Structures are given as C-alpha cells and as structure tokens.
N, C-alpha and C positions, 0 to 999 in steps of 0.2 A: 701659576698657582694662584687661585680665586683666595682674596681674604675673608677671613672670616668674618659672620655677622658683626660679633660685638667687638671687633678688633677696633674702628673708629674711637667706641666709647673709651675702650682700654687705654688706646693712646693717649686721649683728650684729658683723662685722668692721671697717666704717667706723665704729660708734660706739666701738669699740674704739680704733681709730685718732684718733679726735676727741678722746676722754679722755686719751690720751697725750698728744697736743701740748698740749693746755693743762695738763697737767702742765708739761712741760719749757717751755712759755711763762711760766706764772707761778710756777714753782717749781724753776728751773735748779738751784740750790743742794742742795735733799733730792734731786733725781732723783741728780747728780752724786755727793752724798754716799754711795749705796747704789750706783751704779755704777764710778764711778771718783772716789776722794776726792782723787787726785794731780792731776787735769786744772786747768788753769791758770785762776784766779777771772778773770783779764783775758780770759777767750777764753768766758765763760758767754753772750754774745752770739750765738755759734754755736748755744748748745744753744736760746737762745729761737728763734733764726731757725728751726731746724729743727721747732721746735714749731709756727710758725706755718703752715710746708709742710706738715707734717700735717694743723692745722686745715682746711686749705684744700682740701687733697686728699681728704680723707676726709670733709669735708662735702659734698663733690660729690657723692661715692659715697653719701653717704645720699639725696640729692636727687635721684640720678640713678644709681640700681644697673643701668645698662645695659652691655651688653659692649665697647663704644665707650670709655667711661668707664673699666670694668672693666681694659682693655688697656691705656689709656693710665697708669694710675696702676700697673701693673704695670712699663710702662716707666720710670716714674719712680723705683720703689725699687730696679729693678735697675742704674740709673746712679746713685743714691745709693751702693749697696752699691760699686759698682764705683770710686767716689769716694774709698772709706774705703781701698782697696788700699794706698795711697802713706803712709799713715800706720800701716798694722798693727803694723809694726815697731817704731814710737816708742816711747820710753822714757814719753816726755811723753802723746802722744795714743794711744798705742796700744789701751788698753785699751778706752775710748770709742768708739774707730774700730772694734776689732772687735765690741764690741757691737751698735753701729749697723749695721752691714752686716749682722750674723747677722738684728737684727729685720727689717731691707728683706728679707732675703732669704723669710725667713719669712713675713713678709704677702705678698710678691708669691707666693709659691707656695700659698697661703691663699686669696688672692684668687682667682687660675687653678681651683684647685679647686672654691670655692665658685660660681663661672660653671655647675659640672654637675649644681647643685642637688642 
C-alpha cells in the first residue's frame, strides 16, 4: 500500500508531539520552570495528564497517519484549546493555559496543513 502524500509530514509532527508528551509526563517540573514557574506544584498531575494524552494521541498519528486519525487529533486539539479559555485570565493558571492553548491551536493547524502534502 502506497503511503499518502502528507504522511511524512504527519509523522514528523506526531514525533514532535510524542517527544513533548514524554517531557510533560516525565519532567513536569522542568517544563513548568520554563513555561510558568508560578504554576501550583500540587497541580503538576495536570501536566502529566496532558503529557499522557499527547503520547497517546501522537502515537496513534505515528502508527496511522490517515485523514480520519488526523481529523480526530485536530478535533482533540481544538477542544483542548477551548478548555483553556476559562483559565486564560487567571493569575494562577493563566500563563500555562495560554501557552497550552496556543500550542494546541498551532498543532491543529499544522496537522491540517500536513494533510495537503
């Protein structure tokens, strides 16, 4: 079976997503120190949960870089970005929420573009 035109780009994006997920999952303190040092220490489990989601989602894209899987991943990223909106103005969570939403939107856009080959 021939590989789809956009599959290499999807796989490259997915590999980056897996790497980011592994970093969030295994080194949440280091990531937060760079992104949002004020993020509450007792909420690091949220960062690990996001990392696990990224590993699963982008792992699926690595295995099956097909249009339906890409569309599902784009949908997940858009829902994630929308879920960050209530926290965007928070003094406690705002910086992390804005960063997370921006990354999710960029990932969704790149995933969609990667399908064009």
